[in-house]
C-alpha atoms as one frame of an Amber mdcrd trajectory, in Angstrom:
protein
 323.731  34.537 272.268 327.231  33.878 273.367 328.194  35.979 276.595 331.895
  35.264 276.718 334.020  35.030 273.671 337.479  33.612 274.172 339.989  34.535
 271.323 342.786  32.011 270.983 342.770  28.417 271.876 346.150  27.853 273.294
 346.760  27.226 276.951 345.554  30.346 278.320 342.534  30.242 276.014 341.305
  26.903 277.156 342.052  27.654 280.811 339.860  30.886 280.087 337.014  29.105
 278.277 336.840  26.299 280.921 336.623  28.681 283.748 334.273  31.084 282.175
 331.870  28.098 281.545 332.258  26.708 285.012 331.410  30.241 286.162 328.005
  29.859 284.474 328.479  31.669 281.266 327.749  30.772 277.661 331.066  30.464
 276.023 332.448  30.505 272.418 336.050  29.776 271.883 337.508  30.844 268.565
 340.795  29.360 267.395 342.300  30.239 264.121 344.233  26.742 263.840 342.728
  23.549 263.092 343.201  22.256 266.569 343.502  23.564 270.096 346.724  24.001
 271.991 348.909  23.889 268.986 351.759  25.430 270.708 351.195  23.136 273.810
 352.196  20.337 271.499 355.695  21.369 271.134 356.445  22.417 274.743 359.019
  20.447 276.459 360.012  18.861 273.255 356.769  17.492 272.809 356.629  15.999
 276.448 354.829  19.011 277.807 356.599  20.689 280.809 353.262  21.880 282.004
 353.950  23.648 285.280 356.358  23.689 288.271 355.316  21.968 291.546 356.511
  24.934 293.815 354.960  27.537 296.115 354.073  30.901 295.032 356.894  32.854
 296.203 359.320  30.361 294.575 357.368  30.672 291.444 357.552  34.387 291.527
 361.407  34.308 291.973 361.479  32.707 288.519 359.555  35.531 286.793 361.927
  38.465 285.992 359.281  40.585 284.306 356.431  42.135 286.351 356.154  39.228
 288.878 353.792  41.122 291.216 351.203  41.326 288.684 350.675  37.508 289.058
 349.850  37.381 292.944 346.267  37.260 292.393 346.367  34.870 289.344 348.537
  32.347 291.057 346.485  32.615 294.348 343.477  31.818 292.111 344.859  28.883
 290.257 348.222  27.503 291.451 350.493  24.835 290.073 349.038  22.358 292.249
 345.443  23.324 291.178 346.736  22.652 287.439 347.984  19.269 288.409 344.836
  18.381 290.279 342.634  19.531 287.176 344.522  17.326 284.881 344.487  14.377
 287.172 340.740  14.739 287.526 340.453  14.585 283.800 342.196  11.466 283.635
 345.726  12.700 282.630 347.981  11.610 285.693 351.132  13.845 286.109 354.716
  13.335 287.376 357.170  15.644 289.142 360.629  15.313 287.864 364.092  17.073
 288.207 363.901  20.642 289.126 360.082  20.322 290.403 359.134  20.308 286.574
 355.698  18.635 286.149 354.895  16.460 282.883 352.071  14.251 282.068 353.051
  10.720 283.127 352.818   9.518 279.541 355.234  12.458 278.634 353.061  13.264
 275.650 351.611  16.766 275.245 348.806  15.503 273.339 347.464  13.971 276.492
 347.270  17.401 278.052 345.315  19.083 275.379 343.125  15.992 274.924 342.186
  16.162 278.781 341.431  19.997 278.335 339.476  19.591 275.244 337.378  16.885
 277.019 336.764  19.211 280.076 335.688  22.036 277.654 333.168  19.783 275.951
 331.772  18.779 279.465 331.515  22.333 280.500 329.581  23.194 277.315 332.048
  25.395 275.630 331.355  25.857 271.919 334.795  25.545 270.212 335.099  26.976
 266.781 338.405  26.054 264.928 339.747  27.603 261.875 337.991  30.891 262.966
 340.373  34.042 262.735 339.177  37.244 264.243 339.401  40.670 262.231 338.081
  43.110 264.901 336.395  44.080 268.101 333.161  45.898 267.841 332.686  48.662
 270.513 329.818  50.904 271.563 329.632  53.392 274.378 333.064  52.261 275.753
 332.292  48.457 275.767 332.693  45.596 273.368 329.538  44.607 271.762 330.792
  41.725 269.192 333.569  40.067 267.606 334.025  40.252 263.832 335.567  37.094
 262.213 337.668  37.322 259.047 334.762  35.723 257.244 332.690  38.765 258.072
 330.408  37.034 260.758 329.383  39.088 263.793 329.473  37.242 267.062 327.747
  39.299 269.874 329.723  39.312 273.076 329.048  40.264 276.841 332.854  40.056
 277.439 335.913  39.103 275.215 338.995  37.544 276.708 341.990  37.866 274.427
 344.348  34.963 274.532 346.206  35.189 271.311 349.745  34.537 272.539 352.774
  36.506 271.486 354.959  36.100 268.240 357.164  33.308 268.976 356.857  30.180
 266.963 354.571  31.916 264.288 354.070  28.389 262.748 351.747  27.569 265.680
 349.628  30.465 265.269 351.329  32.966 267.291 351.391  35.703 264.656 350.952
  38.730 266.849 347.263  39.420 265.872 346.411  39.940 269.538 348.764  43.003
 269.552 346.733  44.458 266.715 343.375  43.906 268.567 344.730  45.220 271.862
 346.171  48.375 270.349 342.912  49.037 268.390 340.926  48.716 271.789 343.204
  51.438 272.974 345.995  49.423 274.978 349.545  50.594 275.234 351.968  47.779
 273.771 355.457  47.137 275.128 357.334  46.352 271.875 357.684  42.453 271.558
 361.153  41.010 271.887 362.573  37.454 272.131 363.191  35.710 275.328 364.285
  32.170 276.146 366.282  32.295 272.984 369.993  31.775 271.824 372.359  34.714
 271.806 374.400  35.639 268.912 378.139  36.558 269.719 380.562  39.157 268.272
 383.353  36.625 268.568 383.723  33.781 265.770 385.358  31.334 268.100 381.966
  29.993 269.668 380.608  29.258 266.234 384.013  27.080 265.646 382.810  24.884
 268.470 379.270  24.326 267.227 377.697  21.343 268.830 379.757  21.411 271.954
 378.080  21.308 275.188 379.586  22.439 278.512 378.005  20.970 281.787 378.641
  22.139 285.503 379.687  25.799 284.421 378.628  29.018 285.916 377.411  31.530
 283.319 377.093  35.300 284.144 375.557  37.985 282.297 377.102  41.387 282.746
 376.705  44.862 281.574 380.079  46.472 282.503 380.711  45.578 286.077 377.103
  44.916 286.959 375.916  41.272 287.128 372.540  40.729 285.694 372.227  37.038
 286.011 374.375  34.131 287.284 373.761  30.428 287.410 375.136  26.968 287.472
 374.254  24.597 284.642 374.710  23.777 281.073 375.136  25.501 277.894 375.912
  24.914 274.231 377.994  26.415 271.288 376.041  26.707 268.142 376.311  28.048
 264.517 375.406  31.571 265.674 377.075  31.822 269.146 375.633  30.116 272.160
 372.542  28.552 273.432 371.431  25.756 275.939 369.631  26.218 279.228 371.778
  28.667 280.958 371.750  31.016 277.849 368.054  30.853 277.444 367.560  31.800
 281.047 370.167  34.533 280.887 368.093  35.976 277.718 365.366  36.793 280.266
 367.525  39.271 281.723 368.940  41.117 278.799 368.700  45.096 279.049 366.949
  46.888 276.185 370.527  48.237 275.010 373.109  45.560 274.706 376.014  48.008
 274.795 378.751  46.653 276.885 376.685  43.517 277.482 378.842  40.205 277.999
 378.856  36.683 279.234 381.382  35.277 281.531 381.861  31.519 281.627 383.443
  30.128 284.755 384.757  26.625 283.349 385.773  25.393 286.788 383.313  26.666
 289.351 384.197  23.941 291.710 387.700  25.283 292.056 388.598  28.532 293.842
 391.272  30.751 292.073 393.919  29.421 294.592 393.042  25.862 294.014 392.923
  26.282 290.208 396.413  27.938 290.410 397.732  25.155 292.589 396.559  22.477
 290.124 398.016  24.315 287.099 401.373  24.441 288.954 401.184  20.742 289.685
 400.061  19.777 286.216 402.604  21.859 284.294 405.484  20.630 286.465 404.645
  17.090 285.641 404.178  17.680 282.051 407.392  19.064 280.902 407.720  19.763
 277.153 404.045  18.742 276.566 402.212  21.238 274.513 399.808  23.377 276.770
 396.787  22.696 274.589 397.101  18.886 275.055 397.629  19.268 278.859 394.574
  21.325 279.076 392.337  18.294 277.915 392.527  17.416 281.669 390.447  20.205
 282.420 388.496  21.053 279.112 386.707  19.397 276.291 389.331  18.545 273.551
 387.958  21.052 270.935 387.850  23.704 273.677 391.295  23.075 274.935 392.762
  23.247 271.384 391.810  26.842 270.872 392.023  27.917 274.642 395.685  29.144
 274.434 394.801  31.658 271.718 391.759  32.709 273.735 394.286  33.567 276.367
 396.439  35.370 274.118 399.117  32.615 274.259 401.064  30.929 271.393 399.397
  27.706 270.118 402.609  25.801 270.460 403.574  26.970 273.991 405.004  24.171
 276.168 404.197  23.397 279.726 407.786  23.861 280.654 407.983  27.413 279.148
 404.866  28.811 280.977 405.552  31.865 283.074 403.967  32.959 286.197 402.118
  35.793 284.457 401.047  33.406 281.685 399.772  30.970 284.282 397.795  33.818
 285.902 396.127  34.560 282.515 395.167  30.946 281.964 393.605  30.736 285.451
 391.587  33.879 284.945 390.412  33.083 281.624 389.297  29.523 283.065 387.461
  31.152 285.677 385.964  33.978 283.530 386.108  33.373 279.830 384.399  36.458
 278.103 381.841  36.507 275.296 380.462  39.518 273.795 376.619  39.398 273.292
 375.803  40.928 269.864 372.091  40.122 269.596 369.401  37.675 270.591 368.119
  35.387 267.952 365.010  36.306 266.013 361.556  36.480 267.921 360.446  33.602
 265.636 363.067  31.253 267.219 362.323  32.305 270.872 360.218  30.263 273.248
 358.443  33.193 274.609 357.894  36.673 273.621 358.583  39.538 276.075 356.375
  42.609 275.850 352.783  42.965 274.910 349.865  44.536 276.658 351.150  46.840
 279.394 350.244  45.337 282.791 349.624  48.829 284.068 346.481  48.926 281.829
 345.141  45.644 283.315 343.488  44.889 286.758 345.556  42.149 288.245 342.805
  41.029 290.436 340.442  40.062 287.501 342.759  40.407 284.254 340.248  42.901
 283.155 341.157  45.878 280.931 341.310  49.322 282.625 340.191  50.797 279.362
 337.274  48.590 278.071 335.536  47.133 281.152 334.326  43.814 279.565 337.721
  43.179 277.814 340.089  40.685 279.593 343.612  39.264 278.847 345.571  36.091
 279.563 348.813  34.421 278.726 351.684  35.362 276.596 349.855  38.413 275.163
 350.591  40.078 278.497 353.888  41.765 279.265 355.067  38.894 281.773 357.528
  36.202 281.096 359.526  33.763 283.024 362.414  31.281 283.115 362.048  27.670
 281.617 360.817  24.995 284.009 356.967  25.028 283.445 356.581  28.635 284.643
 355.302  30.257 281.418 352.546  27.591 280.767 351.553  28.084 284.417 351.209
  31.806 283.770 349.019  31.020 280.897 346.875  28.559 283.065 346.714  30.985
 285.863 345.727  34.167 284.081 343.558  32.377 281.828 341.655  30.749 284.693
 341.279  33.905 286.591 340.158  36.020 283.345 337.632  33.289 282.624 336.011
  33.308 286.052 336.113  37.033 286.285 334.519  37.513 282.987 331.733  34.992
 283.918 330.969  36.772 287.061 330.808  40.317 285.373 328.555  39.028 282.581
 326.215  37.470 285.320 326.089  40.592 287.210 325.440  42.760 284.429 323.336
  40.565 282.327 320.364  43.160 282.331 322.713  45.466 280.360 322.825  43.040
 277.326 319.414  42.947 275.619 319.034  40.365 272.852 319.108  42.885 270.079
 322.924  43.365 270.823
């Protein structure tokens, strides 16, 4: 009979099944999709940013949600371990800008193909197009898994790796939340992170498609700074997106009252340097309209509306600008405000925040504190990180630790599972 049943064949599920099998357990992996790793195929725009080549402490600095929970998992299976695993399976990797790691082919399919090969070699029984309806329990332990087709699969241990509810087309439909709740676990309500932000103002939408590079984005709640970073952002049909905005979304508070973004359009200039440049430029421009002069500082489309964003007349000429107006221009260039109305829907998010409360999971084994033979891994847990390969590594690490832990527990308790179960 199967001793360890892994539910979900994404990144976490593949790692869990592999390490459970390598730990000596008989393993069955159940995946509701027609192939393994469906969400892995779309990561990094199909290139698969599979991890980040950094040390543990640097990694944890990129995890805004429950980072300490990951200490044991990262110690057990590090980013470098993942790189070595793929290399050993015939999938060479390369480290690119920001320590981001990709398969050398830059094809996500090579990653899933390598992992599928390792699963076959380890003897894992992979069952595709098999959805799970429920978990059977008896005397405070899971005894079997019931599929949607009514089949009963006996289990000495179960590892839930069903993902969150972002990108539901990949199979992340939130089924794991239901199974965890039915098992008695507390769920932090799922919400979107690594997602674009809708703005209260209309002007960002008028700049749809415009990208800003080398700007500093700051997320604030009132006077409190929640996040600040230099990089790139994008104006969209709903507001703002791009790398900086996606990362800032990881730091949104539960209540968006008083939450805003501040864009420093000229982070390389101090306020004094910027004022001196404006003085010099305006003195040399004479009767030239302000919005035309601003094209030396800003993209044309933004320069065209910038006077209005500062509360200045559209037809204002450089020779007419007062000291107070110049001060207003400089302040707005250094801190252009945008009000956050809402994150985009979770279906558009790269990652889901929320899920199984980490307080109810033993971080040393990824084991449930409620049902002793239930384990968790991946996005189903209430842990999330910035972009850069960190979220996939969380899946690999928690999956590996849960698989090894489940195999060890089943081996130690094998006499407790007679064949009639």
